[in-house]
C-alpha positions in Angstrom: 10.7 27.1 -0.3 7.4 26.0 1.3 7.2 22.5 2.6 3.5 22.0 3.3 3.6 18.3 2.5 7.4 17.7 2.4 8.2 14.1 3.2 10.7 11.4 2.3 9.4 8.3 0.7 11.1 5.9 3.2 9.4 7.8 6.1 6.0 7.4 4.6 6.3 3.6 4.2 7.6 3.3 7.8 4.7 5.5 9.1 1.9 3.9 7.0 1.3 1.6 8.0 -4.3 -14.3 4.4 -4.3 -17.3 6.2 -3.6 -20.6 4.4 -6.5 -20.1 2.1 -4.5 -17.4 0.4 -2.2 -19.9 -1.1 -4.6 -20.4 -4.0 -5.1 -17.5 -6.4 -8.6 -16.7 -7.6 -7.2 -15.9 -11.1 -8.8 -12.5 -11.5 -6.9 -9.6 -13.0 -4.8 -7.6 -10.7 -5.8 -4.2 -12.0 -7.6 -2.3 -14.8 -7.9 1.3 -15.9 -10.7 2.4 -13.6 -10.8 6.2 -14.2 -10.4 8.4 -17.3 -10.3 12.0 -16.2 -8.9 13.0 -19.7 -6.5 15.5 -18.3 -4.9 17.8 -20.9 -1.3 16.6 -21.2 -0.5 19.2 -23.8 -1.1 22.0 -21.3 1.5 20.7 -18.8 4.8 22.4 -18.8 7.4 20.7 -16.7 10.4 22.4 -15.1 12.5 19.2 -15.1 16.2 19.5 -14.4 18.6 16.6 -14.6 21.5 17.3 -12.2 23.3 14.0 -12.5 26.0 15.3 -14.9 26.6 18.4 -12.9 27.1 16.4 -9.7 29.9 14.3 -11.2 31.8 17.1 -13.0 33.1 19.3 -10.1 36.7 20.5 -10.5 37.0 22.1 -7.1 35.3 22.3 -3.8 34.4 25.8 -4.5 32.4 24.7 -7.5 30.7 22.2 -5.4 29.8 24.8 -2.7 28.5 27.2 -5.4 26.4 24.4 -6.8 24.9 23.6 -3.4 24.1 27.2 -2.7 21.9 27.2 -5.8 20.2 24.0 -4.7 19.5 24.5 -1.0 16.8 21.8 -0.7 19.1 19.2 -2.2 21.8 20.3 0.2 19.8 20.6 3.4 17.2 17.9 3.0 18.3 15.3 0.4 22.0 15.3 1.4 21.1 15.9 5.1 23.3 18.9 5.9 22.1 18.9 9.5 23.5 15.5 10.0 27.1 16.9 10.0 28.9 18.8 12.7 29.9 21.7 10.4 30.1 22.8 6.8 33.6 21.6 6.4 32.8 18.0 7.3 29.7 18.1 5.1 31.5 19.5 2.0 34.5 17.2 2.4 32.4 14.1 2.7 30.2 14.8 -0.3 32.9 16.3 -2.5 35.0 13.2 -2.0 32.0 11.0 -2.9 31.0 12.9 -6.0 34.6 13.1 -7.4 35.2 9.3 -6.8 35.8 7.4 -10.0 33.0 5.0 -9.1 30.5 7.8 -9.5 31.2 7.9 -13.2 30.2 4.2 -13.4 27.0 4.9 -11.4 26.2 7.8 -13.7 26.5 5.5 -16.8 24.4 2.9 -15.1 21.8 5.5 -14.4 21.7 6.7 -17.9 21.4 3.2 -19.2 18.2 2.7 -17.1 16.6 6.2 -17.5 18.0 7.4 -20.8 17.1 11.0 -21.4 14.3 10.8 -18.8 11.6 11.2 -21.4 9.6 8.2 -20.1 9.7 9.7 -16.6 8.7 13.1 -17.9 5.8 11.7 -19.8 4.5 9.9 -16.7 4.7 13.1 -14.6 2.9 15.1 -17.4 0.0 12.6 -17.4 -0.2 12.5 -13.6 -0.1 16.3 -13.3 -2.6 16.7 -16.1 -5.1 14.5 -14.2 -4.3 16.3 -10.9 -5.0 19.7 -12.5 -8.3 18.3 -13.8 -9.4 17.6 -10.3 -7.6 20.5 -8.7 -7.3 23.3 -11.2 -5.3 25.5 -8.8 -2.6 22.9 -8.4 0.9 24.4 -9.1 3.3 22.0 -10.8 6.4 21.6 -8.7 9.9 21.8 -10.1 11.5 18.3 -10.6 15.2 17.6 -10.0 16.9 14.3 -10.6 20.1 13.4 -8.9 22.4 10.5 -7.9 23.7 10.2 -4.3 25.2 6.8 -3.9 22.0 5.4 -2.4 21.8 8.2 0.2 18.2 9.4 -0.4 15.3 8.2 -2.5 12.5 10.7 -3.0 11.5 14.1 -1.6 8.2 15.9 -2.3 7.1 19.3 -1.3 4.5 21.7 -2.8 7.1 23.4 -5.0 9.9 20.8 -5.5 10.3 17.1 -6.2 13.8 15.6 -5.9 14.4 12.0 -7.2 17.5 9.9 -6.3 17.5 7.9 -9.5 20.2 5.5 -8.3 17.6 4.2 -5.8 15.5 3.0 -8.7 17.9 1.2 -11.0 16.2 -2.1 -10.5 17.1 -5.7 -10.1 20.1 -5.6 -12.4 21.8 -2.7 -10.6 25.3 -3.3 -9.3 24.4 -1.8 -6.0 21.0 -1.6 -4.5 19.5 -0.1 -1.3 20.2 -2.0 1.9 16.7 -3.1 2.9 14.5 -6.2 3.0 13.4 -7.7 -0.3 9.7 -7.0 0.3 10.7 -3.3 0.6 13.3 -3.4 -2.2 10.7 -4.3 -4.8 9.3 -0.8 -4.5 12.5 0.6 -5.9 12.0 0.1 -9.6 11.7 3.0 -12.0 8.0 2.5 -12.5 7.4 3.2 -8.8 8.8 6.8 -8.9 5.8 8.8 -10.2 3.1 6.7 -8.3 5.2 7.2 -5.1 5.4 10.9 -5.7 1.6 11.1 -6.2 1.0 9.0 -3.0 3.1 11.5 -1.1 1.1 14.4 -2.4 -2.1 12.5 -1.7 -1.2 11.9 2.0 -0.8 15.7 2.6 -3.5 17.5 4.6 -3.8 20.1 1.8 -5.7 17.4 -0.1 -6.3 14.7 2.4 -8.3 16.3 5.2 -8.0 14.5 8.5 -9.2 14.8 12.1 -5.9 15.1 13.9 -7.5 14.4 17.2 -8.7 11.0 16.1 -5.9 8.5 17.0 -7.7 5.3 16.1 -6.5 2.8 13.7 -9.6 3.4 11.6 -8.5 7.0 11.2 -5.1 5.8 9.9 -6.8 3.3 7.6 -9.0 5.9 6.0 -6.3 8.5 5.7 -4.0 6.1 3.9 -7.0 4.7 2.0 -7.8 8.2 0.7 -4.1 8.7 -0.3 -4.2 5.5 -2.4 -7.5 6.5 -3.9 -6.1 9.9 -4.8 -3.0 8.5 -6.4 -4.9 5.9 -8.4 -7.0 8.7 -9.9 -3.9 10.5 -11.1 -2.5 7.3 -12.6 -5.6 5.2 -13.4 -3.9 2.4 -15.3 -1.1 1.8 -12.8 -1.5 -1.5 -11.0 -2.7 -1.3 -7.4 0.4 -3.3 -6.4 2.6 -0.4 -7.4 0.9 2.1 -5.1 0.8 -0.1 -2.0 4.0 -2.0 -2.6 2.5 -5.5 -2.7 3.1 -8.1 -5.4 0.4 -8.6 -7.9 -0.3 -12.0 -6.4 -0.8 -10.5 -3.0 -3.3 -8.0 -4.4 -5.3 -10.8 -6.0 -5.3 -12.9 -2.9 -6.3 -10.0 -0.7 -9.2 -9.3 -2.9 -10.3 -12.9 -2.9 -10.1 -13.1 0.9 -11.5 -9.8 2.0 -14.0 -11.5 4.2 -11.3 -13.4 6.1 -9.2 -10.2 6.6 -12.3 -8.3 7.7 -13.3 -10.9 10.2 -9.9 -10.9 11.9 -9.9 -7.1 12.1 -13.4 -7.2 13.8 -12.4 -10.1 16.1 -9.3 -8.2 17.2 -11.3 -5.0 17.7 -8.8 -3.2 15.6 -10.8 -0.3 14.2 -11.3 1.9 17.3 -8.1 0.8 19.0 -5.5 3.5 19.7 -2.9 0.9 20.9 0.6 1.3 19.4 1.0 -2.4 19.6 -2.1 -3.0 17.5 -0.9 -0.4 15.0 2.4 -2.2 14.7 0.5 -5.3 13.8 -1.9 -4.0 11.2 -0.7 -0.6 10.0 3.1 -0.3 10.4 5.8 -1.6 8.1 6.2 -5.4 8.3 6.8 -8.1 5.7 3.6 -9.9 6.7 0.6 -9.5 8.9 1.3 -12.8 10.8 -1.8 -12.3 13.0 -3.9 -13.1 9.9 -1.6 -15.6 8.2 1.9 -16.2 6.9 0.9 -15.1 3.4 -0.9 -11.9 4.4 1.1 -8.8 3.4 2.1 -6.2 5.9 0.1 -3.0 6.4 -3.0 -4.9 5.6 -5.3 -2.4 7.5 -4.2 0.4 5.1 -5.2 -1.8 2.1 -8.6 -2.4 3.8 -8.9 1.4 4.3 -8.4 1.8 0.5 -11.2 -0.7 -0.1 -13.5 1.2 2.3 -12.8 4.4 0.4 -13.4 2.8 -2.9 -16.7 1.4 -1.6 -17.7 4.8 -0.2 -17.1 6.4 -3.6 -19.3 3.8 -5.3 -22.1 4.4 -2.8 -21.8 8.2 -3.2 -21.2 8.5 -6.9 -22.3 12.1 -6.9 -19.3 13.2 -4.8 -16.2 14.4 -6.5 -12.7 13.3 -5.7 -11.9 16.6 -3.9 -15.1 16.2 -1.9 -14.2 12.7 -0.8 -10.7 13.8 0.1 -12.1 16.6 2.2 -14.1 14.3 4.4 -12.4 14.2 7.8 -14.7 11.8 9.7 -13.3 8.3 9.3 -16.4 6.8 11.0 -18.8 8.4 8.6 -16.8 7.2 5.6 -16.8 3.6 7.0 -20.6 3.7 7.7 -21.3 5.4 4.4 -19.2 2.8 2.5 -21.4 -0.1 3.6 -18.2 -2.1 3.3 -18.6 -5.5 4.9 -17.2 -8.3 2.7 -18.9 -11.6 3.1 -18.4 -15.1 1.8 
C-alpha cells in the first residue's frame, strides 16, 4: 500500500499549527454554501467496509492473527504494531481487549450513534464526487471503520482511510478521548469526513509547497490552502468544523481580522522562522494569548486561510488545482491584496 499522504489526524492538529473586543459578536452568519461544483454523486462507488462486528467476534487468537494478516494497515499503523516488543505481546494485548465484555457495550454504543453508516457513506460520496470534479484522476480510497477502545482516530493514505468510530461518539459517550475540551469538540461524527478531506488537502500531491521555505508565512499558506481545498469538497460545511473552532470564534475572528493582522505585523510573524514564534501562532494551543484571552489557537493558520480566499477572489480565472499548485507563499500573499482594515 502506498502512503503518499498517510497521516494521523492527531498528528496534523499538533503540527498545524481577539483581544477584549472579541467578547462582542458581530452577529453575522458563521458560514454559507460558497461553492457548488455539482459533482456527480451517482458515479461514486465506495469500497466501504465496516469491521466493527468482526473485531468483537473472535473465538481464538488464530482467528485474530488471520484477520490482521488481511488488514496489514490496521495492524501496523492504526494498532501500532511497532510499539510492541514482539508479535506475541502485540497479539495478547489486542486479543484480550477485543474479547473483553466491555467491547460489546462499546460496539452497541457505536451502532447507536452511526447506525448502518449510511450518513457517513453519503458524506464521503458527495466529497469524493466534488474531488473528482476538480481532479478527475483521483482514485477513491477504500474506507474501513473500526473500534479500538480510543486507541486511534483517523488514518488517511492515497489508497486507504481507516476511521476509529469510537473516537467520534460525541458528548453523550460513556468514554471519550483523554484530551483538552477545546480539542475534544473536534471529535463528533460530523467532523470525520471534513477531517479526512483536510488530511488529503495537506498532502503535497495536491498542496504544492516550497519545502525550503521555513517561514511562518509558508506554514500559514500551506494550511490555508488545505482548508480552502477541503471547503471546496464540502462547500456547505461550517468553517468551524474544518479548523476546529467554535462558531462564535469564527464569527469573532472575522469581525476582528484587522486586530489580528496588526498583531501579526507588529510581532513580525510572517517571515520569522523561530520555533518559539511558531508555537505562539501556528502550533496547537487553546488560545493565542499574545493577541487576547478570547483568540483561538493556531490563529495564523486561520489568517492563512483568509489570505488564500482573498487570492482566489483576486484571481477568479484560476482553478482550484492551479491555486493549490502555487508554491510561493509570498506571491500568494502579495497577490491576495489581503490587508484587513477598520
